[in-house]
N, C-alpha and C positions, 0 to 999 in steps of 0.2 A: 472588417475582420472576416476571415475565412472560417465559416462555422462547420463545414464538412466538405469532403472530397469523395467523389465516386469515380473509380477507375479500376484498371487492371494492376495486379501486384506484379511489378517488374523484378523486384528483389527484396528478400528478407535478410536482414543482417542482425548482428548483436546490438539490440537497442534501437533498431530503426527498420523502416520499410520504405521502399521507393515505389510510389504509386504513379502509374502512367495514366494521366488524365488528358485525353485528346492529343497525345504525342508529346506532352510536357511531363517530365519526371519530377515529382515532388518528394523530397527527402523528409520523412516524418519520424521524429523520435517518439518512441512508445515504451510503455512499461512492459516487463516480461510477460505479465498476465494478458495484456491486450495483444501482444505479438503472438502468443500461443493460441489465442482465439481466432486469429486470421485464417482464412482458407489458404490453399496452396498457391505457389507462384503461378501466374497466368490466369488465375481466377479474378472475377470482378468483386469489388467490395466497396462499401461506404464507410468512411472513417470520420468520426467527429474530430474536429481539430481546434486548436488554440494557436493563434499567430502571436508570437512574441516579437515586438518591434524594438530594436535598440538602434543607437546611433550608427553602429558599424555592422549590424547583422539583423537578418530576418530569420526566425526559427519557427518551424511548425512542430507542434506536439499533438499526437493522436491518441484517441481513447476508444475503448471497446463500447462504452455506453455513456449515457448522460450523467449518471451518478459519479463515475470516475472523473469525468471532465469537470463537473461542479466542484468536487473535492480538490482537484488540482488547482483550480482557479481561486479557491479559498486559501489553500496552502501558500500560494505565491504572494498573497497579501501580507503574510507574516514577515516581519523584519528579519533578515538573515536567511530567508528561505527563497532561493531562486528557482527557476523552472527545472534545472537539473536535479536539485535536491528534492523537489516535489515529485519528480518522476522516479527518483530513487526510492522515495517513501512508498509510492504506489507499486514499485517493483518488489519491495520487501514485504508489504502487507496488503491484503484486500482492503478496499475502502471501509467495509464494516468493521474490520479489526482496528484500523487507524482511528475511526470515530469512537470506538469503544475505549481505546487507549487514552484518547483525549477526555472522555467522560470519566474514566477512572483516575485521571491525572497520573498516568503511568510514565513518569519521566524516564525510568530505566529502559522500558520498551522503546519509547520514541528516540532515545539517544543511541539505540543500537542501529539506527538507520545511518547509512554512509553519508557523511557530511553534516550530521546533526549531533551537536554536543549537548551537554546538560543544560546550558543556558538557552540554547535554541529550542530544546524540547520544552522547557518551561514557558518560553514565549509562545510556542505553538498552542500549548494548553490554554494560556491566559487569553490569547487573541482569538482562538477559534471556538472556545466553549460556547459563547453566546451566538456566534455566527452559525454554528452547526445545530443549535437548538437541542443539544443533548442534555439528558437529565444528569444531575450531579451524582455520579456513582463512586466518588472518591471515598465516601464513608461506608459504602455498601460492602466493600470487601475489607473489613477491618479485623484486627486481632488474629485469631488462629487461621481464618480463611485466607487472609492476605499473606500471612507467613507461609502457609502451605503452598499457595500458588507460586510465591517467589522461590521457595525451596525446589519445587518441581521444575520451574523454568530454569533455574541455575543448573540443576542436575542434567537436564536435557541439553542445555547449551554446552556443558562440559563434555557431553558425549559426542559433540561435533555437529549437532543439528543447527541449522540457521535460525535466526530470530523469527523469521517468517514461518518456518516449519513448526517451531515451538508454539507460536501464537495460535496457529491453526489447530495443532494437536491438543492444546489445553482448552480449546473452545468446546462448548456444548457438554461440559461435565455437569452431571446432575446428581452425583453421589453425595455421600456424607461430607459436609463442609469442613470436617477436621481430619479426614482420612487421607494423608499425603500419599500413602502407598497406592490407594485406589486411584487417585488422580494421576499418578505416574504411570500406572498400568493402563489407564484409559488413554493417556497420551501416546504411549508406546504402541498400543493397538492401532491407533489412528495413523501413526507414522508408518506402521507396517502395512497399512491398507486393509487391516482386518475389520475395522468398524468405521462407518461413516459418521 
């Protein structure tokens, strides 16, 4: 298996990078977050990789860090989740947000990933909860808090924000657990770049 490659960035494209390693160009598919973290074309970089071997194809997938790679490798063990869907999940959400969605058993959030339906989202939760060693947070956001969170998420999605933007915006809210207006204001401030 090719664990990592070190070389010069020959090309950056939508969803991939071509890394020149000793005169050989390696096409590496990457998440949008990992691509954004890469230096400019012509610069040297080390990329962690996962080699997917199939009967008719060899594919390289690249990652910014070991945590993203580890989550990718766990995602592809889930029935119905191939490398492209796993990469789509990592492009939609930071690894920490995906892990939290699994911990909270948030089927709606997981099924917003391109290529993931409700049944696949449920399989991801069932098959990864133990592998990720996450605490059971499904009951943590119950009643009014869960309703408020869902209401704010739906409102932001209807405004045209992506599921990834909404998940990030709703993160780190520490206000009143039953104040949906405060949660929405918090999210809109974060989306506007006003508050970290």
